[in-house]
C-alpha angles and dihedrals in degrees: 000000000000091000091053090052091050092049091049091049091051091048092050092049091048091049092053092044090052091047091050092048091049091049091050091049094048095046109049120165140061136271135200119241129201110195095178092247098045135022120213115202101202129010125166111252095231091050092050092050093044093052091046091050092048093049091049090049091050091049090051090048091051091050091049091048090051092052091046092051090051090053091049090052092048091050091048091051092046092050090050091049091047092051090050092048092048090050091050092049090049092051092047091051091055093056116099118249115251121211116234094221 
């Protein structure tokens, strides 16, 4: 099973490398970029797209990490509340029963 995962990972990496190489070959040339705080006169198109893709991926990763951390905090709080509820139930079970007469 681990070998199959590794083979699939290698195939995916090779696919994206081939796609990037094809994109770079089909889009020669340079473009100018104005990033509001800096202006770049000539940047290769594939480099500009690669950097944009990488920044978008990092932003998505940060958003996913934020959501994951929120879930971890919710689970931690729920475990704490469950432990308190179990403790309360345990203490209530040890109390003697009183008749309502």
